[in-house]
C-alpha positions in Angstrom: -26.2 -0.5 11.1 -23.1 -2.2 9.7 -19.6 -0.7 10.1 -16.8 -1.1 7.6 -13.1 -1.9 8.2 -12.2 1.7 7.1 -14.6 3.2 9.7 -13.2 1.0 12.4 -9.6 2.2 11.6 -10.8 5.8 11.5 -12.3 5.4 15.0 -9.3 4.1 16.9 -8.5 7.6 17.9 -5.2 8.8 19.4 -3.7 5.3 19.3 -3.1 5.6 15.6 -0.3 8.2 16.1 1.4 5.9 18.6 1.0 2.9 16.3 2.5 4.9 13.4 5.5 5.9 15.5 6.2 2.3 16.5 5.4 0.5 13.3 2.3 -1.0 14.9 -0.5 -2.2 12.6 -4.2 -2.8 13.4 -5.6 -5.4 11.0 -9.4 -5.6 10.8 -10.3 -9.2 10.2 -14.1 -9.1 10.5 -16.9 -6.6 11.2 -19.9 -9.0 11.0 -22.9 -8.2 13.2 -21.1 -5.4 15.0 -18.5 -7.8 16.4 -15.2 -6.4 15.4 -12.3 -8.8 15.1 -8.8 -7.2 15.2 -5.2 -8.3 15.2 -2.4 -6.0 16.5 0.6 -6.7 14.3 3.9 -5.2 13.2 5.6 -3.4 16.1 2.8 -4.5 18.4 4.1 -8.1 18.3 5.9 -8.7 21.6 5.5 -5.1 22.8 4.8 -4.8 26.5 2.5 -1.9 25.8 0.2 -3.9 23.5 -2.4 -4.5 26.2 -2.7 -0.8 26.9 -3.0 -0.1 23.2 -5.7 -2.8 22.9 -7.5 -1.2 25.9 -7.6 2.2 24.3 -8.8 0.7 21.0 -11.5 -1.2 22.8 -12.7 1.9 24.6 -12.7 4.0 21.4 -14.7 1.4 19.5 -17.2 0.4 22.2 -18.4 4.0 22.3 -20.0 3.5 18.8 -23.6 2.3 18.6 -22.8 -0.1 15.7 -20.2 -2.0 17.8 -21.4 -5.0 20.0 -17.9 -6.4 20.9 -14.3 -6.0 20.0 -12.3 -9.2 19.9 -8.5 -9.3 19.7 -7.4 -12.6 18.0 -4.0 -12.4 19.6 -5.4 -12.1 23.1 -4.0 -8.6 23.6 -6.9 -7.4 25.9 -6.9 -9.3 29.3 -10.4 -9.8 30.8 -9.7 -7.5 33.8 -8.9 -4.6 31.4 -12.1 -5.4 29.4 -14.1 -5.3 32.7 -12.4 -2.1 33.7 -13.5 -0.4 30.5 -17.0 -1.7 30.6 -17.4 -0.4 34.2 -15.9 3.0 33.2 -18.3 3.3 30.3 -21.3 2.3 32.4 -20.3 5.0 35.0 -20.0 7.6 32.2 -23.4 6.6 30.8 -25.0 6.9 34.3 -23.4 10.3 34.8 -25.2 11.5 31.7 -23.9 14.7 30.0 -20.3 14.3 30.9 -17.9 13.9 27.9 -16.4 10.4 27.9 -12.8 10.5 28.9 -9.7 8.9 27.4 -7.8 6.0 28.9 -4.2 7.2 29.3 
């Protein structure tokens, strides 16, 4: 199942409010084959909180079945954060019926 850029932007969750307040912009560059390519622009450029923003976006999008991977072209998501989210999601999946949490 394909996902559109509009659907990606609708799924970034609570991060959008923070982005709006700080003039941050998520640019969807590609959604081919469930591999979402994003750029964090505007107020995100040079912001020390950008890796945390990317981590929350990654978490929100990886919960969707149509998403295989989320790639940040500006390198905003360090590998250790990606690993942390993947492990958290695996644990949530193993625990079954618990509602997935939010990264804060």
